[in-house]
Every structure is written in C-alpha cells, then in structure tokens.
N, C-alpha and C positions, 0 to 999 in steps of 0.2 A: 958643359956643365956634367957634373958628374954628383949625383945623389948621395954616393958611397963614400966618396972623400970631400964633401961637403965644397967643391970648385964651383968659381962664380953663381953659390948660390944664392949671396946675399945681393948680388949685381940683380938677379932674378924678381927678389925681394923688392928691392926698391924699385925695379922697371914696373912692377906691378902698383904700384901706390903713386909713381909719379903719371903712367897714362893710365887707369883704371879709376873713372870718376868714381868719388864718392856716392851712398846711396842720397837718393832725396827722402825731404821730408813730406807732410801734409800738402804744401804748398809749394813743393820745388825749393825747398831752401838745402842746403849742404846739412848734414846730419853727421858728420864726423863726433863731433862732441857727446854724441847721445843724447841731444835734445830729444824731450819726449813730449813736445808738445802736440795738441794735436787729439782727436778721438783714434784710439786702436782700431790697426788694421794688420791682422797676422795670417800668412799667407800659410797651410798648412804643405810640404812640399816632400814630406816622408814619413813612415810609422811603422811602430811594431807593439806586439803584445808581451808585456809583461804577465806573466802567473802572480805578483803579487800586487802590481799595483795597474794593471788593467793597459787600456792603451796609451801609450809613449808616442805624443807628435813632435816632429821637429817641426819651426816653422820660424817664418824669417817674417820680424816685423819693419812693415812699409811704413808704419804711423804710430804715433802714441808709447806707450810704455805698458808691459804688460808684467805683475806682480803676483805673487804667491796669496791666496785667499781672495783673488778679484773672480768673479762673475761673470763670463764668459757669454756666447751663444753665436753658433755656426747660422753664417748665413744662406746655407742650401737646406740644412734639415728645419731649423727655428728650434733647437733642442740647447738647453741653458745645462752650463757645467759651473763647476766651483771648480779654481786652480789650486792644486796640492804643493805643487812642485815644479819651483823655473829653476833651470841652470842652462849650463853650456858644456859642449864637448870638447875636453881636453887632455888626450882624447878620449879620456872615462868623463860620464858624468860630473859636471861641478854644482852644488849647487847654491844659486845664487840669491842672497838677501836681498840687493836693491832691485832684481828683477833684469828683463831684457827691457832695452832701449831701442828706438827707430834708427834702422841700420844693422842690427844686432841679429843675431841667428842664434838658436839654443833647442832646446826639448822642452817641452811642458809635461806632466799627469796631471788629471783631473777625473771626477767621478764618471769614467767612458766605459764602462765593461764590455762592452758589442762591439767587437771588431769592426762589422759592418757600419759603425755609424761614423769611425774618419774614415773622412772621403780627400783622396788629395788634390787639391787644387782650391780646396776651402777658405772660405775667408771667416776668423772669430772676429767680434768685436765685444764690446764692454756692453751688458744690459741696460738700454733706455739709451743708446746712443747708438742708432745701427746707423752703417755706412755701405755704398756699393759692393757688390763681389769684384775683388781682384781681377779675378777669369772666372770667364763665363762659362762652367762647366755642361759638356755633351757629352750622352749616354754614346759610348763604342759599340756598334752593332757587330756581333760575334758575324766569322765567317763559315764557320765549320761548329758542328755539334758531336759529342759525344759521351756516351751515357759510362760513369765511373761506380762500379761496385767493388766491394770489400771481398778478400776469398772467401774469408767466413764471416758470418751475419753477426758473430758477437762483437767484430771490430768496427760496428756501425758507427756507433758514439766517437771513438776517436779517429773514424776516415769523417766526420762530420766538423769537429774540430779542428784536424789538420788544413781542410780545406778551407773553413773559414781564415784562418792565419796567415793561409797564403793566399787568399785573398784581399790581403789586410793593404800588402803593399804592390797589385796588381788589380787594381777595379774593372779594367776591362773583360774582365772572366765575369759570366752570368753563370749563375748559380740556380737550379729546381729540383727536388726532390723530385724522386720518379721511382716506382716498384717495379720487379719483377716476378714472374712466377717460379722462374729457376733460378734467381740470384737476388732474391729480396728483394731489401732497401738499400736502393743508392741514390744519385746525381746524374743530372742533366745539367751537361758543362758546355758554355760559349765558348769560343776560341777566336784568336783575331784569324789564323792561319795555321797551318799541319806543324809549323815550327814554334808554334807558340804551345800547341798541343802535346808535343812531344819535350820540351821543356816543363812547363808545369807538371807531367806526369813522373818524369826524371827526378824534380823537387820534392814530391810526394813520397817516393822509394826512397831517396838519398838522404832528405833532413827529418823524416817521422817516420820512416821504415814501415810504412805502407803497403801491402799486399793489396793490388788493386786488379782489377778487371776491366780495361778500356775496350767497347765497344766499337764497331768499325764508324768513322770521322763522317758525318752526314751534313751536307750542302744544304743550306734551306732554298728553296722551291716556292714560287708562286704561281699559284693559281686564278689566273679571270675568266670570270663565268661572260656568259653570252650578254646581261645585265651591266658588265665593268663592276662587278663587285670583284676586290681582290683580295686572298687568303693565303699568309706566310703556312709553308708546311719547315717544321721545324725535326719533326722523326719520320723515318721511315713505313711507320705504323698508322701515322694518319692519311699517309697518302693515300688516294681517294682508288675504288676499283674502276675496272674499266667501265663497266655499266652504267656508273654513278657519273664518270666523266663523259660518256656520251650523251646520257641524259640530261647533264645541266650544259652538255655545249660548252666545255672549259677549256681553257690551252694552258699549258704549262710551258713555264718560264725558267729557264737555269743560268744563275750568272756565267759569264765569260771572263775572260783574263787577256791579256796583251803581254806574250811572253817575249822577253830576249834572251838571248843564249848566245854568247860569244865561243868560237870552237875553231879547232886547226882545220882547214879544207878537207884535210884528209877523212875529216870524220864525218862529214855532209852527208855522205848517203844513209850512215846509221841511224843520224840525229832526224831526219826526213824521215824517215820509215818510222820509229819511233814517235812522231808527231801524227804523222796518219793516223796510225792504231790508236791514237789518243784521241779522235775526231776533231782535228785543227779544219776551222775552215778556212784561213788563209795563209798565206806558206809565201815570206820571201825573204832574199839575203842578198847580202853585199861586201867588197872585203872592205876590210878596216885599216891593215896595213902586214906587211910582211914581217914575220918574226923573226928575231935576231937571236934568239935560245938555241946551245949549241945541239939539247933534247928534240927540237922542232924543227931542225935545220931544213932548208929548201920548202917550207910551206908558211901557206899565209893564214892571217885570223878574218874569221867567215864571224860577222852578225847577221844570225836569221832571228826576224820576228814572224809569230806566230799569235793567231787566233784559235783560243781553246778549249772546253770545259774547264771550269774552275775544279769539277767533283774529279776530274782526271788525274790532278794533279797530287791530290790530297796523302794522297796513300805511297805507291813507289816510285814514280816518274822520279823527282830527282836523284833518288838511289840507283835507278837505272840508268839515266843518263848519265852521272859519274861513272857508271861498271861499263858503257857502251866506248866510250871515248878516256878510258883509263884516267880518268880524274882530270883531264884539260879543259872539260867545259864548265863556263860559268850561267848562271840562272838568275833571272831576275823578271817578275811580271807584275803587272798593275791593272786596277779593275778595268773592264771594258763592258759593262750594259749587260741586258739579259737579251736570250733569244731564244725563241719557241722551239721545244724538244719532242720526240717521241718518246719522252720515259714511261716507265711502269714499274710495278714493285713484283721485285724476285722474292719469294718467300720458300722457305728449306723447311720438307715434311720429312718425319720418321714416323714410319707405319702409318703413314697418312697421317701423323697429327704436325701440325704445323710449328714452329720453334721462333717464339716471335724473336729472340732476342740476337737473332740471325737473319731476319729481314733488311732487304737493301732495296733500293731503286737504283736502274740501271737500261739506259737506251737501249733500244728492240734489237740493236744491229750486235746488241754484246750481249746478250740474255742468253746465248747459246754457249761462250766461251766463259763467264761468271759462275753459272751455274755448274758446267762441268768442274769448275774449278773446285765450288766451295764441295759440291758432293764427294770428290776425291779427297779434298780434304777432311771431310767428318767420318769417312769409311775407315782413314787410319786412325783418327782419334776417338768414336766411340766403340764402347766396349763390346766384346761379344757378350752373345744372349743364350738361352737354350733354344729360343726360336730363331729364325732368319728375319734380319730387318732390313727393312729397304730402305733408302732413303734417295729422296728425290728433290728437286729444281723444279720450281711451276713460274712461268711468267705469264701474265697475267690469266691464271687458269688452266695455262698448257702446260704439260711438263715436257721440260727442255732438257733434261740428264736425268740421271738412273743409278744408282750405287746397289749393289747386295753387298750384307755382311752376312756369310754363313753363321747358320747354326754352330755351337758346340755340339760336338756327337759322341757319344757313348756307345762302348761295346756293348749293347744289351744280350747279344748272342753269345757272350762269353760262358753262361750259365748250364748254355744248352747243349744236353751230348748230342751222340749221334743219332739217327736215324731218319724219317723222313725229310725233305725240305721243310715242309707246311709245319713244322714246329717253329722253325725258324722262321717264316715268315708271316706266322702269329706275333710273334713278341718282337717284328722290326715295324707291322699295323699299329701293334697299340701304341708302338713309342712315337709315330706317326703322327696318329690320332691326339696324342698325346702334346704333342709342340704345335699341332692344330689350333688345339684350345688355348694354350698357353697365347700365341698370337692375339687371339682373338682378346682375351681378357688382360694380357701384362701390357707394362708401361715400360718404355724406353727411358730409363732415367739417366741422366746425361748428368756428370759431377762437375760444380763449380772449376773442380782440375783442369775437367775435360774443355772448357768454355773458356778457361784460361790460355790452353793450348793451341785450341783454335782460334782463337782472337788474336795471342798475340803472333801467329805465323802468317795472318792477313798481310802484314808488309813485307 
C-alpha cells in the first residue's frame, strides 16, 4: 500500500466498506441511507474555540437528525443551545442545509461562548425529548499539581485565555486560581502525571507564546486523623506543622506506584542504586530474553519490578534512568495504593523570612539532601545585596542546610589619607554598623526572573 502513489488504496477503501459494519440507528437498524427516525442523540468527541463563532464541536450522530435552527440541550450540564451552523469536514468545513443524520459525523456551532461548557463525551438531544447519555462521564483525578504563573503580571489575562483554550480538548486538567506574594496571580493545575505536565507546559509556550513560571510538581497526600477523618492535601502550604500532626494524632499517606523497568543486565547495578535512592520498598528482577542486537551482544534483558513513592518519579527519575543506562532502559508504572510515610514540610528561609513559593514536602531521610540542593541553588540565583544574605532550609522547624551570600563591599577607606590606623578603623566601623542596620530593615527582593531560573533548573 502506498499513499504517495495510490497503490492498492481503492482496495483498502473497499475492504473497509465490506468488513466494517454500518452505524446503527435508535432501534438497532442499519442507517447507511441516512435514516433520521428516532430522537436525536449526538456524541461530542472533539471541540475547539473560534474567535468569531465561539466553540466548534465535532459530533457523531448516533440517532435522529440535527439541523440548523434546532434547539439542543446538554445531557451533562442541562444547558440549552441554538444550532447556528451544521456541516462536515471535507477536509475544510462545508455547511450542510440538510443537516446531519444518523451515522454521519460533522461539526456544529451554537451560542456556546464558554469553552468550559464543551465536554468531550457529552450527549446532545432536542429540547423536550430527553435521551439517556451515550457515555457516562467520570471526573479524572489528578496525580500531581503544579502552580503556573506569568513572567509578567500584566500577562495574566492572556495566560487565563490560553489555559481555557488548551483545556477545551483536555478535560483531565483541573484549573483553580491562586495568588502568590512574589509571583502574583496564577493558576494551580492538576495533571495525570509528569509527562502530562511537561506536554501542557510545552503547548503553552509553543502555541500561545506564553512565558510562564512552573512551580515544583506536588503529589496529593492523605491525612487521616485518629477518628478516621480523611483530608487530601493538594499543596505544600496546606501541609500541617509537626505540632498539629502530633496533637491530632494524624497519619500521613502517600501514593505508591509499581514500576516496571526493562534493561540490559550490565546496567543492573546502577538501576538498583537509583531505585534504592528513591525509597523503593520492594525490588525483584527476572530475565526476559537474550538480546540479539549487535550493540548489546552478550547481554541479557532484565525486567525489574519495584514499588516506590509516586513523588520520587515526578521530576528527574526518568531522565536519570535514561542517562545511567545510555538510553536502553524502558520505564512504565501503574498505581499501587497508599502507604504511611514520615513526611514533613521543607521551608526555604531568606534572612529568616519564609519563601512560600519554594516550600515543598519531603521524607525525613531526604530532608538534608533536598535542603542542601535548594540552598546551593538559591545562593547562585539570588542577587547580592549591600548586606549579608543568609539562606536556610528548615525541616519541621529545624535548620538542615545553610548558605551565606557575602555582601557587596566598597572600599570606604579609599579617600582616607595617611595618619593613624584609627582613622581607617573609624570609617570601617561606621560602614559595619550601616550594614547591620540595612540587614534589620532591608528585604531581599527575589524577582520573577530569579524564580524562573530557580524553578526551571529543578529538573
């Protein structure tokens, strides 16, 4: 078969007609002739936003007929719409005066102006003639959450519109507005995984030229109190203090995954070290087959199965695995329930003031390593001041890492001539007192560009 030359293309089309059954009507009859009997049942399977016409929806007519001027209702939202245009794609939009009948697929436009109202899998029917939904819609639960903020605060309306249009055909993304003292207005978005997060960010930048700051991904946690009450934590700032956890006798649960890694056996050691460094609880491996590839001669293929926390793979795990195995490893995972964990809140302090945007939750065993990594990164990114800047990482109120950013120095003794040393000492002491006063009243201003550098290098 060749699409370029047309070889055997007609045979494929004939085979499709012969072997694929035609669509069925309302009562199970075949509808190849466009039978429009029965009530309207239209399934929405795609949509996009047009600046002049509003939301354009692609529908498959399961039963009945849909024409321009009809008044339809959404089975999921219960809202009424008047159909303004009906047509099919050929490949451009071709309006149809006769409308769409059973078995046909096409597009419709109606007075739908809000992109959030177009839900994939929804059912449209004529007003006054309700029908059961073709599909039962179930809300997807996000696996990770990230904050999205514009680089420039004035770009917030543009970012809001861009997110609305992207979520039009990706209903699995949850959107919630939030604000930050340093980054301004933004959104808290829920994603199905780290890859989903990366793809959404890339589409924002490529399709809408959006310059955004993405905060560190956060995996939802469960807090279970002594009386059995459950609470889901979706942000590190919602995580309670150690005193509250002990007073309420709470248990902290984090989601686990069952990871499957296929890798040549000569990389077994480095992969096992990587898994242990990411708090794997179970580890097992078995031989699958002997590789026949020339580049992997005399090596066997292993399958490693391990259980580890979901939070350990949302940032650098996959790229590190590929790097350690020279790209030969394949990685897949599935949900594996919840498990209690000794987690705590890791806070970044700049001259004693907490930076909420950099607050995270980590395990007790990883607190010192994570704190050291963040303080070293902050030391490189924060601008020097006229006074010394102290950057600290605190886990459960205890300082686990500390870095100092030296003050900018000016040679105040340059204009002091000869004479006794006390003349220079007097000027130096005056400068020293001035820096102490600045440190007491001064604020370290971390710009949006600095946050972008700090958070963009987290992976």
